[in-house]
N, C-alpha and C positions, 0 to 999 in steps of 0.2 A: 806667079801662078799658085805656087804652093801657099804663099801667104794669103792669097784670096780664098783658096779652098779651106785653109785653116780658119779664116775669119767666118766663112759661111758655116763651117762645122760648129764653131763656137756659138754662132747665132742660133743654129738648130738646137744645140744642147740647152742654151739659155731659154729658148722658147719652150722646150720640153719641161725644164725645171719650173718655169713660171706656170705652165699649164698644170703640172702635177701639184704645185703649191696651191693654185686656185681650187683644184678639186679637193685637196686636203682641207683647205680652209672652209669650202662649202660643206664638206662632209662633217667637219667638226661642228659647223653651225646647224646642219640638218639633223645629225644623229640625236642630240638631246631632244630636239623637237619631236622626232619620231618616237623616241622612248617615252617622252611625256604623253604623247598621244596614246601609245599602247597602255600606259599606266591608267590614264583616264578612262579608256575603254574597259579595262579590267574592273575598275572601280564601279563603273556604271553597270557592268554585268553582275557584280556582287550585290549591288543595290537592288537590281531587278530580282535576284534570287531571294534576298531577304524579304522584299515586299511580297513575293509570291508565297513564302513560307509563313511569314508573320501576319496575323490578322490585322486589318486596318484599325488604326487607333490604339494598338497595343504597343507599349514601350519595349524596345529591345535594347538590352545593355551590352550586347556582344558576347555574353557568356552562354554556354550550352544550357538548355533547359533541363531541369530534373523532374522526374515523375512525381505524382502525388504520393505514392507509397514510399518513395525515397525520402520525401520531406517528412512524412509521418514517422518513418523509422528514425530519422535524426532527432525529432522531438521526443520520441520514446526513450532513446538512448540518453538524451540530455536530462530528462526528468524521470529517470527510471525509479527513483525513490517513491514517487507518487504511484507508479505502476505496482510496486511491491506492496504499498499500503492498501491499494485497491484490491490486490490479490488476497491480502490478509483478510479483509472484510468479506470477500466472496467465499473464501475457504471456511471462515467461521460460520457463515450461514449454511454451507453445505454440511459441515459437521453437525450442526443442529438438526438439519433435515435427516441425516442418517440415524442419529440417535432417536428421533421421533419415529422413523420407520421400524426400528427395533423394539418399539413399545409392546410389552407383553410377550416378547420372544427372548430377549436377553436382558438381565437385570442391570441397573445402573452400576452396581458394584463390579460386575464382570467387565463392563465397558471400560471403566476407569482402570481396572487391573490390566487389561490388554494394552491400553494406551500408555500406561506408565512403564510396562515392560518394553514397549517399542522405544520410548525415550531412553531407557537404560541401554538398550541394544544399539541405538544409533549414536548416542553421545559418548559412550565408553571409549570407542576408538579415537574420537576427537581429543579426549583428555590425554590419551597416550601420545598421540601425534604431536600435539602442541606442548606436551610436557608441563601440564598445569600443576602447580604445586598445591598440595593439600594441607600444608603447614599454616594453619590459621589460628588466631586467638580463640580461647574457649567461648568468649562472648559471641564471636562470629558463628561458630558451629552451633551454639544454642539458637541463634536467630535463623540459621539455615534449617534446623530441624523443625522449629516452629513454623517457618514458612512452608515447609513440606506438608505439615499437618493441616495448615490452613488451606493450602492449595488442593490437598486431597478432599477435604470437606467441601470446598467450593465445587470441585468437579463432580462429586457425588450429588450434591444438591442441584446443580445445573442439569445433570442427566435426569434426575427425578422430576424436576419441573418441566423439562422438555417433553417427557413422556406423559405428563398429565395435562399440560396446557398447549395452546397454539404456540408455535415457535416465534411468531412475531410478538406475542404478548410477553414471553420470557425475555426476548431480546430488548424490548423497550424497558422492562423493569431493570435489567442489568445495566443498560446504558444510563439509567437514572442514578447510578451509584455515585455520581459526581457530588450529590448533596451529602452523602455519608462520608465520602472522602474528605470533603472540606471540613466537616465537623472533627474527624479524626486528626486532620492536619493541624487544626487550631488547638485541640486539646493535648495531643501527644508531641507534635513537632514545634509547637509554639509559633506557627505560621499565622500571618495576618489574613483575614478574610475581607477582601475589598467589597465595595458596594456592587460593582458589576457581577462578581461571583455570587453574592447573596441573591441578587435578582435572578440570576441564571438558576440557582438552586430552587427558588420559589416556582419558577416556570417549569422546572423539572418535576416537582411534586404535583403540580396541576396536570401536566402531561401524563404522569403515571395514573392519576385518578381517572382521566379520560380513557386511557387504554384498558385498565383493569375493570372499570365500571362496577364498583362494589354494589351489592344488592341494597344495603341501607340507603344509598344515595340515588342509585339509578333503578332500583327494583320497581317493577311494574311498568317502566317506560321502555326498557330495552331487553330483548330476549337474548340469551346466549346459548345456543344449541351446541356449542363446541367446547364446553368445559371450562370457561373462563372463571366461573365462580367456584371451582373446586378448591376447597380450603387448603387441602394438603399441598396442592400444586402451587398455590399463591404463597404459602409459607415457605416452601422450598425456593421459590423465585426470589422472595425478599431476603431469605438467608443467603442466597447466591450473591445478591448485590452487596450485602454486608460483608461477606467473606472476600469478595473481590476488592472492596475498599481496604480491608485489612491486608490483603496481599500487596496492594500498592504501597501501603505504609511500610511493610516489612522490606519490600524491595528498595524503597528510598533509604532505609537504614542500612541495608546491605550494600547499597551503592556508595555510601560514605566509607565503608570498610574496604572498598576496592576488591570485592569478591568476583572472580571470573564467571562469566555468563555460562560457560559450558559446565563448570562445577556446580553452579546453581541448578541447572537443568538436570544434571545427573543425580544430584542429591534429592531433588524433588521426585524424580522417577523412582529412586530406591525407597524413599519414605512412603510414597503413594502405593507402590507395589506391596510392601510389607503391611501397610495399614488395610488395604483392600483384602489381602489374603487373610488377615486376622478377622476382619469383619465378615467375610464370606464363610469362614470356618465357624464363627459364633452363630451365624444365621443359617448354617447348613445350606448354602446356596451354590456349592460346587457343582458345576455341570459344564458340559461341552456344547457349544452352539451347534444347531443342526446343520447338516451338510447343505451346500448350495447357497441359497439366498442369504441366510443368516451369517454364515462364515464369510461370504463375500463382503457384506456390509461391515462386519467387524474389521476385516482387513482394510477396507476403505477408510474407516474411522481412524485406524492406527496411522495409516500413511498420511492422510490429510491433517491429522493432529500434529504430526511432526513438521509437515510443511507449513503449518500455522506459525510455529516458533521460528522457522527459518525465514519466512517472508517478513515477519514482524521485526526480527533482528536486522535483516537487510534494509528494511524501510527506515529504521531508526539510524542506521549507519549512513544512509545517503540523503536523508531529509530531516528537517526539524521535527522534534517530537510533537509540536503543536499541529503541524500539518498532518502528521500520521494520525493523531487523535481525531482530528476533524474528518478525515477521509474514512476512518473506521466506522463512523456513525452511519455511513451509507448502507451498512449491513442491515439496518432496520427495514429499509424499503426492499432490500433483496428478500428478506424473510416474508414480507407481504406477498411478493410474487410467488415464492415457493409454496406458501400456504394455499394460495389460490390454484396453483398448477397441480399440486399433488393431493391436497386434501379438500379441495373445493370449498375453502373457507373465504367468504367475501367480507372484508372489514366494513363496518358502518362508518358514517361520517365522523362521529366523535372519536372513534379509534384512530382514524387517519390524522385528525387534528392533534390528538394526544401524541402520536408519533412525531409529528412536526414540532410540537413543543419540546419533547425530549431531545430531539436532534438539535433544535435551536439553542437549548440551554447548554448542551455539551459544546457546541461550536462557540457560543458566547463566552463560556468559562475558559475554554482553551485559548481563544484569542486574547482575552483579558490577561491571563497568566503569562502568555507569550510577550505581550507588550510591557507588562510589569517587569519581567525578567530582563528585557532589552533595556528598559529605562534604568534599572538598577545597575546593569553592566556599564552603560554610558556614564553614569554618575561615579562609579568606581574608577573608571579611566581618568576622569577629571581630577 
């Protein structure tokens, strides 16, 4: 009996084990199927969500979308050298505007005096901070002093011409200094003048003639009610272009001597301050600008003048010199807008064509010199 009961008990236990094993087997078989079903359901839900958020026909790469201003900010950060060059061109145009607004109120010598004092005030601490050495050869100091005198004369002539002529006319004439710079480079630095640069210089001369519109050529055809034919202003503007080219030549020579930029700026400010002070004493022009509008504009000129140097330096540090030179030509068209907005001066068609010629010549000469330097560098590597 006991043996029969034990056999029945063993049979029950065996049946239970077999039943549990079947359930376990089925469970193992069913569970992955159920999990796969849940995964597919979740995938379909995600696809429905994406199709509802993403417009039809638009590609979605699975990455979160960035806003338009975020993308613009990234581009600005990547090409910030171009932004600094554009800022330099705009600041230069606004300096010309403020000098024009002070016409008949503050003399050009006073304007240059205040600007040079600002340069000394701002660059002096930088010299001390960076511990710039002033131990230079006698030849370098001679070139630094000559560069300061040329820069002072350039600033005075530019201020005179801006107070006599339209700011767009003066800007176009100064931009045409490429022609004079090429001549000086060929004569003094023994640099070759290629055919593209020669063509660019000829286009620049034609552009200046169309902008200035001298009376012997255009007299009787075009009227100029805004002072373009003022002889003193034109002489000052062309002297500015000549002195600007000489400044480039001296800076090239000083660049070979490895003179620090801050030292150049500081020495230019000192020479300019002493030169303008001597000239004002000789002409008995010492006076204080009137309160309010005049003093505010003088302060704006000083601050923007220093920011000009800062933006130009930053642009050259982050971008090629050719790109900076090309972008700076946009200042010509900014001055046209400022002339129209502040002085109600509307340029005629020939003047606009002349400005385009001057800009095209500057761009062409810059691109040609850039590719020539690049070709020379590749040949030297070989």
